[in-house]
PDB file of N, CA, C and O in Angstrom, chain B, residues numbered from 101:
ATOM      1  N   MET B 101       0.957  14.884  23.533  1.00  0.00           N
ATOM      2  CA  MET B 101       1.709  14.260  22.458  1.00  0.00           C
ATOM      3  C   MET B 101       1.016  12.954  22.081  1.00  0.00           C
ATOM      4  O   MET B 101       0.689  12.136  22.941  1.00  0.00           O
ATOM      5  N   THR B 102       0.799  12.776  20.787  1.00  0.00           N
ATOM      6  CA  THR B 102       0.135  11.558  20.320  1.00  0.00           C
ATOM      7  C   THR B 102       1.124  10.399  20.256  1.00  0.00           C
ATOM      8  O   THR B 102       2.339  10.598  20.274  1.00  0.00           O
ATOM      9  N   LEU B 103       0.590   9.209  20.183  1.00  0.00           N
ATOM     10  CA  LEU B 103       1.415   8.007  20.098  1.00  0.00           C
ATOM     11  C   LEU B 103       2.259   8.013  18.826  1.00  0.00           C
ATOM     12  O   LEU B 103       3.425   7.619  18.846  1.00  0.00           O
ATOM     13  N   ILE B 104       1.661   8.462  17.717  1.00  0.00           N
ATOM     14  CA  ILE B 104       2.422   8.520  16.456  1.00  0.00           C
ATOM     15  C   ILE B 104       3.585   9.499  16.597  1.00  0.00           C
ATOM     16  O   ILE B 104       4.703   9.197  16.179  1.00  0.00           O
ATOM     17  N   ASN B 105       3.330  10.655  17.176  1.00  0.00           N
ATOM     18  CA  ASN B 105       4.411  11.630  17.373  1.00  0.00           C
ATOM     19  C   ASN B 105       5.499  11.054  18.270  1.00  0.00           C
ATOM     20  O   ASN B 105       6.688  11.263  18.028  1.00  0.00           O
ATOM     21  N   GLN B 106       5.091  10.335  19.296  1.00  0.00           N
ATOM     22  CA  GLN B 106       6.052   9.730  20.220  1.00  0.00           C
ATOM     23  C   GLN B 106       6.958   8.737  19.507  1.00  0.00           C
ATOM     24  O   GLN B 106       8.170   8.724  19.722  1.00  0.00           O
ATOM     25  N   ASN B 107       6.363   7.906  18.659  1.00  0.00           N
ATOM     26  CA  ASN B 107       7.117   6.834  18.017  1.00  0.00           C
ATOM     27  C   ASN B 107       7.817   7.244  16.740  1.00  0.00           C
ATOM     28  O   ASN B 107       8.863   6.688  16.403  1.00  0.00           O
ATOM     29  N   PHE B 108       7.253   8.220  16.013  1.00  0.00           N
ATOM     30  CA  PHE B 108       7.790   8.544  14.694  1.00  0.00           C
ATOM     31  C   PHE B 108       8.171  10.008  14.526  1.00  0.00           C
ATOM     32  O   PHE B 108       8.600  10.407  13.443  1.00  0.00           O
ATOM     33  N   GLY B 109       8.027  10.800  15.553  1.00  0.00           N
ATOM     34  CA  GLY B 109       8.425  12.199  15.481  1.00  0.00           C
ATOM     35  C   GLY B 109       7.313  13.102  14.976  1.00  0.00           C
ATOM     36  O   GLY B 109       6.235  12.646  14.594  1.00  0.00           O
ATOM     37  N   GLU B 110       7.600  14.370  14.985  1.00  0.00           N
ATOM     38  CA  GLU B 110       6.638  15.378  14.561  1.00  0.00           C
ATOM     39  C   GLU B 110       6.467  15.354  13.045  1.00  0.00           C
ATOM     40  O   GLU B 110       7.335  14.876  12.315  1.00  0.00           O
ATOM     41  N   ILE B 111       5.330  15.879  12.588  1.00  0.00           N
ATOM     42  CA  ILE B 111       5.071  16.004  11.157  1.00  0.00           C
ATOM     43  C   ILE B 111       6.197  16.825  10.535  1.00  0.00           C
ATOM     44  O   ILE B 111       6.571  17.883  11.042  1.00  0.00           O
ATOM     45  N   GLY B 112       6.725  16.315   9.431  1.00  0.00           N
ATOM     46  CA  GLY B 112       7.816  17.008   8.745  1.00  0.00           C
ATOM     47  C   GLY B 112       9.192  16.445   9.041  1.00  0.00           C
ATOM     48  O   GLY B 112      10.154  16.737   8.330  1.00  0.00           O
ATOM     49  N   SER B 113       9.291  15.628  10.103  1.00  0.00           N
ATOM     50  CA  SER B 113      10.592  15.017  10.397  1.00  0.00           C
ATOM     51  C   SER B 113      10.818  13.866   9.420  1.00  0.00           C
ATOM     52  O   SER B 113       9.855  13.304   8.898  1.00  0.00           O
ATOM     53  N   SER B 114      12.063  13.513   9.169  1.00  0.00           N
ATOM     54  CA  SER B 114      12.347  12.464   8.187  1.00  0.00           C
ATOM     55  C   SER B 114      11.784  11.113   8.631  1.00  0.00           C
ATOM     56  O   SER B 114      11.284  10.351   7.803  1.00  0.00           O
ATOM     57  N   LYS B 115      11.861  10.814   9.910  1.00  0.00           N
ATOM     58  CA  LYS B 115      11.330   9.546  10.413  1.00  0.00           C
ATOM     59  C   LYS B 115       9.809   9.491  10.237  1.00  0.00           C
ATOM     60  O   LYS B 115       9.260   8.456   9.858  1.00  0.00           O
ATOM     61  N   ARG B 116       9.140  10.601  10.512  1.00  0.00           N
ATOM     62  CA  ARG B 116       7.676  10.666  10.350  1.00  0.00           C
ATOM     63  C   ARG B 116       7.298  10.573   8.874  1.00  0.00           C
ATOM     64  O   ARG B 116       6.341   9.881   8.524  1.00  0.00           O
ATOM     65  N   ASP B 117       8.038  11.263   8.005  1.00  0.00           N
ATOM     66  CA  ASP B 117       7.755  11.215   6.572  1.00  0.00           C
ATOM     67  C   ASP B 117       7.881   9.790   6.041  1.00  0.00           C
ATOM     68  O   ASP B 117       7.064   9.347   5.234  1.00  0.00           O
ATOM     69  N   LYS B 118       8.904   9.078   6.497  1.00  0.00           N
ATOM     70  CA  LYS B 118       9.102   7.692   6.068  1.00  0.00           C
ATOM     71  C   LYS B 118       7.933   6.816   6.542  1.00  0.00           C
ATOM     72  O   LYS B 118       7.450   5.966   5.794  1.00  0.00           O
ATOM     73  N   PHE B 119       7.487   7.025   7.773  1.00  0.00           N
ATOM     74  CA  PHE B 119       6.335   6.293   8.301  1.00  0.00           C
ATOM     75  C   PHE B 119       5.086   6.582   7.479  1.00  0.00           C
ATOM     76  O   PHE B 119       4.373   5.658   7.087  1.00  0.00           O
ATOM     77  N   GLU B 120       4.819   7.852   7.216  1.00  0.00           N
ATOM     78  CA  GLU B 120       3.629   8.246   6.463  1.00  0.00           C
ATOM     79  C   GLU B 120       3.656   7.659   5.052  1.00  0.00           C
ATOM     80  O   GLU B 120       2.628   7.200   4.555  1.00  0.00           O
ATOM     81  N   GLU B 121       4.806   7.670   4.414  1.00  0.00           N
ATOM     82  CA  GLU B 121       4.948   7.124   3.071  1.00  0.00           C
ATOM     83  C   GLU B 121       4.650   5.624   3.068  1.00  0.00           C
ATOM     84  O   GLU B 121       3.945   5.130   2.188  1.00  0.00           O
ATOM     85  N   GLY B 122       5.181   4.911   4.042  1.00  0.00           N
ATOM     86  CA  GLY B 122       4.927   3.478   4.155  1.00  0.00           C
ATOM     87  C   GLY B 122       3.469   3.170   4.426  1.00  0.00           C
ATOM     88  O   GLY B 122       2.921   2.199   3.904  1.00  0.00           O
ATOM     89  N   PHE B 123       2.844   4.003   5.246  1.00  0.00           N
ATOM     90  CA  PHE B 123       1.437   3.792   5.580  1.00  0.00           C
ATOM     91  C   PHE B 123       0.555   4.029   4.356  1.00  0.00           C
ATOM     92  O   PHE B 123      -0.401   3.287   4.130  1.00  0.00           O
ATOM     93  N   GLU B 124       0.864   5.041   3.579  1.00  0.00           N
ATOM     94  CA  GLU B 124       0.106   5.305   2.345  1.00  0.00           C
ATOM     95  C   GLU B 124       0.240   4.142   1.376  1.00  0.00           C
ATOM     96  O   GLU B 124      -0.743   3.734   0.757  1.00  0.00           O
ATOM     97  N   ALA B 125       1.439   3.608   1.238  1.00  0.00           N
ATOM     98  CA  ALA B 125       1.661   2.463   0.360  1.00  0.00           C
ATOM     99  C   ALA B 125       0.852   1.258   0.846  1.00  0.00           C
ATOM    100  O   ALA B 125       0.268   0.532   0.041  1.00  0.00           O
ATOM    101  N   PHE B 126       0.820   1.051   2.152  1.00  0.00           N
ATOM    102  CA  PHE B 126       0.049  -0.043   2.742  1.00  0.00           C
ATOM    103  C   PHE B 126      -1.437   0.122   2.429  1.00  0.00           C
ATOM    104  O   PHE B 126      -2.098  -0.838   2.034  1.00  0.00           O
ATOM    105  N   LYS B 127      -1.966   1.338   2.605  1.00  0.00           N
ATOM    106  CA  LYS B 127      -3.383   1.589   2.345  1.00  0.00           C
ATOM    107  C   LYS B 127      -3.736   1.319   0.885  1.00  0.00           C
ATOM    108  O   LYS B 127      -4.778   0.730   0.596  1.00  0.00           O
ATOM    109  N   ILE B 128      -2.875   1.744  -0.031  1.00  0.00           N
ATOM    110  CA  ILE B 128      -3.126   1.508  -1.455  1.00  0.00           C
ATOM    111  C   ILE B 128      -3.169   0.012  -1.745  1.00  0.00           C
ATOM    112  O   ILE B 128      -4.027  -0.454  -2.494  1.00  0.00           O
ATOM    113  N   GLY B 129      -2.253  -0.732  -1.160  1.00  0.00           N
ATOM    114  CA  GLY B 129      -2.227  -2.183  -1.353  1.00  0.00           C
ATOM    115  C   GLY B 129      -3.489  -2.851  -0.852  1.00  0.00           C
ATOM    116  O   GLY B 129      -4.035  -3.735  -1.513  1.00  0.00           O
ATOM    117  N   VAL B 130      -3.956  -2.432   0.317  1.00  0.00           N
ATOM    118  CA  VAL B 130      -5.176  -3.016   0.891  1.00  0.00           C
ATOM    119  C   VAL B 130      -6.383  -2.662   0.028  1.00  0.00           C
ATOM    120  O   VAL B 130      -7.224  -3.520  -0.239  1.00  0.00           O
ATOM    121  N   MET B 131      -6.475  -1.415  -0.408  1.00  0.00           N
ATOM    122  CA  MET B 131      -7.600  -1.006  -1.254  1.00  0.00           C
ATOM    123  C   MET B 131      -7.594  -1.760  -2.577  1.00  0.00           C
ATOM    124  O   MET B 131      -8.644  -2.172  -3.070  1.00  0.00           O
ATOM    125  N   MET B 132      -6.408  -1.937  -3.149  1.00  0.00           N
ATOM    126  CA  MET B 132      -6.292  -2.647  -4.409  1.00  0.00           C
ATOM    127  C   MET B 132      -6.726  -4.108  -4.247  1.00  0.00           C
ATOM    128  O   MET B 132      -7.463  -4.633  -5.081  1.00  0.00           O
ATOM    129  N   LEU B 133      -6.277  -4.748  -3.196  1.00  0.00           N
ATOM    130  CA  LEU B 133      -6.653  -6.137  -2.917  1.00  0.00           C
ATOM    131  C   LEU B 133      -8.163  -6.270  -2.753  1.00  0.00           C
ATOM    132  O   LEU B 133      -8.776  -7.162  -3.339  1.00  0.00           O
ATOM    133  N   GLU B 134      -8.761  -5.387  -1.959  1.00  0.00           N
ATOM    134  CA  GLU B 134     -10.199  -5.465  -1.717  1.00  0.00           C
ATOM    135  C   GLU B 134     -10.991  -5.266  -3.013  1.00  0.00           C
ATOM    136  O   GLU B 134     -11.949  -5.995  -3.269  1.00  0.00           O
ATOM    137  N   LEU B 135     -10.603  -4.299  -3.817  1.00  0.00           N
ATOM    138  CA  LEU B 135     -11.312  -4.042  -5.061  1.00  0.00           C
ATOM    139  C   LEU B 135     -11.133  -5.191  -6.054  1.00  0.00           C
ATOM    140  O   LEU B 135     -12.082  -5.599  -6.723  1.00  0.00           O
ATOM    141  N   ARG B 136      -9.915  -5.702  -6.139  1.00  0.00           N
ATOM    142  CA  ARG B 136      -9.660  -6.828  -7.042  1.00  0.00           C
ATOM    143  C   ARG B 136     -10.542  -8.017  -6.670  1.00  0.00           C
ATOM    144  O   ARG B 136     -11.130  -8.649  -7.548  1.00  0.00           O
ATOM    145  N   LYS B 137     -10.639  -8.325  -5.385  1.00  0.00           N
ATOM    146  CA  LYS B 137     -11.463  -9.447  -4.931  1.00  0.00           C
ATOM    147  C   LYS B 137     -12.947  -9.166  -5.158  1.00  0.00           C
ATOM    148  O   LYS B 137     -13.705 -10.058  -5.539  1.00  0.00           O
ATOM    149  N   GLU B 138     -13.354  -7.916  -4.919  1.00  0.00           N
ATOM    150  CA  GLU B 138     -14.744  -7.527  -5.145  1.00  0.00           C
ATOM    151  C   GLU B 138     -15.134  -7.727  -6.617  1.00  0.00           C
ATOM    152  O   GLU B 138     -16.261  -8.112  -6.926  1.00  0.00           O
ATOM    153  N   LEU B 139     -14.191  -7.461  -7.502  1.00  0.00           N
ATOM    154  CA  LEU B 139     -14.433  -7.622  -8.938  1.00  0.00           C
ATOM    155  C   LEU B 139     -14.244  -9.064  -9.403  1.00  0.00           C
ATOM    156  O   LEU B 139     -14.502  -9.386 -10.563  1.00  0.00           O
ATOM    157  N   GLY B 140     -13.792  -9.929  -8.495  1.00  0.00           N
ATOM    158  CA  GLY B 140     -13.602 -11.339  -8.821  1.00  0.00           C
ATOM    159  C   GLY B 140     -12.427 -11.586  -9.750  1.00  0.00           C
ATOM    160  O   GLY B 140     -12.444 -12.526 -10.544  1.00  0.00           O
ATOM    161  N   MET B 141     -11.412 -10.748  -9.652  1.00  0.00           N
ATOM    162  CA  MET B 141     -10.240 -10.866 -10.523  1.00  0.00           C
ATOM    163  C   MET B 141      -9.097 -11.554  -9.790  1.00  0.00           C
ATOM    164  O   MET B 141      -8.945 -11.420  -8.575  1.00  0.00           O
ATOM    165  N   THR B 142      -8.308 -12.282 -10.542  1.00  0.00           N
ATOM    166  CA  THR B 142      -7.080 -12.840  -9.984  1.00  0.00           C
ATOM    167  C   THR B 142      -5.977 -11.789 -10.115  1.00  0.00           C
ATOM    168  O   THR B 142      -6.131 -10.794 -10.823  1.00  0.00           O
ATOM    169  N   GLN B 143      -4.882 -12.024  -9.432  1.00  0.00           N
ATOM    170  CA  GLN B 143      -3.733 -11.124  -9.568  1.00  0.00           C
ATOM    171  C   GLN B 143      -3.222 -11.134 -10.998  1.00  0.00           C
ATOM    172  O   GLN B 143      -2.810 -10.102 -11.529  1.00  0.00           O
ATOM    173  N   GLU B 144      -3.252 -12.292 -11.609  1.00  0.00           N
ATOM    174  CA  GLU B 144      -2.772 -12.406 -12.988  1.00  0.00           C
ATOM    175  C   GLU B 144      -3.657 -11.603 -13.947  1.00  0.00           C
ATOM    176  O   GLU B 144      -3.148 -10.929 -14.843  1.00  0.00           O
ATOM    177  N   GLU B 145      -4.979 -11.673 -13.762  1.00  0.00           N
ATOM    178  CA  GLU B 145      -5.900 -10.906 -14.612  1.00  0.00           C
ATOM    179  C   GLU B 145      -5.665  -9.405 -14.460  1.00  0.00           C
ATOM    180  O   GLU B 145      -5.638  -8.666 -15.444  1.00  0.00           O
ATOM    181  N   LEU B 146      -5.498  -8.970 -13.220  1.00  0.00           N
ATOM    182  CA  LEU B 146      -5.238  -7.548 -12.978  1.00  0.00           C
ATOM    183  C   LEU B 146      -3.910  -7.128 -13.596  1.00  0.00           C
ATOM    184  O   LEU B 146      -3.798  -6.054 -14.187  1.00  0.00           O
ATOM    185  N   ALA B 147      -2.921  -7.975 -13.453  1.00  0.00           N
ATOM    186  CA  ALA B 147      -1.603  -7.669 -14.018  1.00  0.00           C
ATOM    187  C   ALA B 147      -1.681  -7.498 -15.530  1.00  0.00           C
ATOM    188  O   ALA B 147      -1.076  -6.584 -16.090  1.00  0.00           O
ATOM    189  N   LEU B 148      -2.423  -8.376 -16.184  1.00  0.00           N
ATOM    190  CA  LEU B 148      -2.581  -8.276 -17.640  1.00  0.00           C
ATOM    191  C   LEU B 148      -3.258  -6.960 -18.027  1.00  0.00           C
ATOM    192  O   LEU B 148      -2.855  -6.318 -18.997  1.00  0.00           O
ATOM    193  N   LYS B 149      -4.282  -6.557 -17.273  1.00  0.00           N
ATOM    194  CA  LYS B 149      -4.978  -5.301 -17.562  1.00  0.00           C
ATOM    195  C   LYS B 149      -4.085  -4.088 -17.321  1.00  0.00           C
ATOM    196  O   LYS B 149      -4.223  -3.065 -17.992  1.00  0.00           O
ATOM    197  N   CYS B 150      -3.174  -4.205 -16.365  1.00  0.00           N
ATOM    198  CA  CYS B 150      -2.296  -3.085 -16.002  1.00  0.00           C
ATOM    199  C   CYS B 150      -0.978  -3.091 -16.779  1.00  0.00           C
ATOM    200  O   CYS B 150      -0.209  -2.132 -16.719  1.00  0.00           O
ATOM    201  N   GLY B 151      -0.728  -4.168 -17.500  1.00  0.00           N
ATOM    202  CA  GLY B 151       0.525  -4.254 -18.235  1.00  0.00           C
ATOM    203  C   GLY B 151       1.724  -4.505 -17.345  1.00  0.00           C
ATOM    204  O   GLY B 151       2.816  -3.992 -17.588  1.00  0.00           O
ATOM    205  N   THR B 152       1.504  -5.306 -16.304  1.00  0.00           N
ATOM    206  CA  THR B 152       2.598  -5.628 -15.383  1.00  0.00           C
ATOM    207  C   THR B 152       2.566  -7.124 -15.095  1.00  0.00           C
ATOM    208  O   THR B 152       1.918  -7.887 -15.811  1.00  0.00           O
ATOM    209  N   THR B 153       3.261  -7.537 -14.054  1.00  0.00           N
ATOM    210  CA  THR B 153       3.326  -8.963 -13.727  1.00  0.00           C
ATOM    211  C   THR B 153       2.514  -9.282 -12.476  1.00  0.00           C
ATOM    212  O   THR B 153       2.220  -8.412 -11.657  1.00  0.00           O
ATOM    213  N   LYS B 154       2.164 -10.558 -12.361  1.00  0.00           N
ATOM    214  CA  LYS B 154       1.462 -11.036 -11.165  1.00  0.00           C
ATOM    215  C   LYS B 154       2.321 -10.794  -9.923  1.00  0.00           C
ATOM    216  O   LYS B 154       1.803 -10.425  -8.869  1.00  0.00           O
ATOM    217  N   ASN B 155       3.631 -11.002 -10.050  1.00  0.00           N
ATOM    218  CA  ASN B 155       4.530 -10.795  -8.909  1.00  0.00           C
ATOM    219  C   ASN B 155       4.482  -9.354  -8.412  1.00  0.00           C
ATOM    220  O   ASN B 155       4.507  -9.108  -7.206  1.00  0.00           O
ATOM    221  N   TYR B 156       4.413  -8.399  -9.344  1.00  0.00           N
ATOM    222  CA  TYR B 156       4.365  -6.984  -8.950  1.00  0.00           C
ATOM    223  C   TYR B 156       3.054  -6.677  -8.219  1.00  0.00           C
ATOM    224  O   TYR B 156       3.057  -5.973  -7.209  1.00  0.00           O
ATOM    225  N   ILE B 157       1.936  -7.203  -8.728  1.00  0.00           N
ATOM    226  CA  ILE B 157       0.640  -7.005  -8.059  1.00  0.00           C
ATOM    227  C   ILE B 157       0.694  -7.607  -6.659  1.00  0.00           C
ATOM    228  O   ILE B 157       0.218  -6.997  -5.702  1.00  0.00           O
ATOM    229  N   SER B 158       1.265  -8.789  -6.536  1.00  0.00           N
ATOM    230  CA  SER B 158       1.392  -9.438  -5.242  1.00  0.00           C
ATOM    231  C   SER B 158       2.199  -8.592  -4.263  1.00  0.00           C
ATOM    232  O   SER B 158       1.821  -8.450  -3.100  1.00  0.00           O
ATOM    233  N   ARG B 159       3.302  -8.037  -4.730  1.00  0.00           N
ATOM    234  CA  ARG B 159       4.147  -7.195  -3.868  1.00  0.00           C
ATOM    235  C   ARG B 159       3.397  -5.958  -3.395  1.00  0.00           C
ATOM    236  O   ARG B 159       3.530  -5.557  -2.239  1.00  0.00           O
ATOM    237  N   ILE B 160       2.613  -5.350  -4.275  1.00  0.00           N
ATOM    238  CA  ILE B 160       1.846  -4.165  -3.883  1.00  0.00           C
ATOM    239  C   ILE B 160       0.804  -4.533  -2.821  1.00  0.00           C
ATOM    240  O   ILE B 160       0.626  -3.809  -1.841  1.00  0.00           O
ATOM    241  N   GLU B 161       0.130  -5.645  -3.020  1.00  0.00           N
ATOM    242  CA  GLU B 161      -0.920  -6.049  -2.082  1.00  0.00           C
ATOM    243  C   GLU B 161      -0.370  -6.458  -0.727  1.00  0.00           C
ATOM    244  O   GLU B 161      -1.090  -6.419   0.271  1.00  0.00           O
ATOM    245  N   LYS B 162       0.890  -6.848  -0.681  1.00  0.00           N
ATOM    246  CA  LYS B 162       1.492  -7.235   0.604  1.00  0.00           C
ATOM    247  C   LYS B 162       2.131  -6.038   1.235  1.00  0.00           C
ATOM    248  O   LYS B 162       2.696  -6.142   2.324  1.00  0.00           O
TER     249      LYS B 162
END
């Protein structure tokens, strides 16, 4: 039994699905932050390009 299975249940369980969903969201935020910094953009600049707010970009990256 893996550590993830021990802590979050087997694949397909509601607890595991919630964990996986949160982890995917975390990965997207980290990738977005890294790419934004690589491109030398501020959160505000990215928000303007995406048609959203700086606060929303900040929440995704965190």
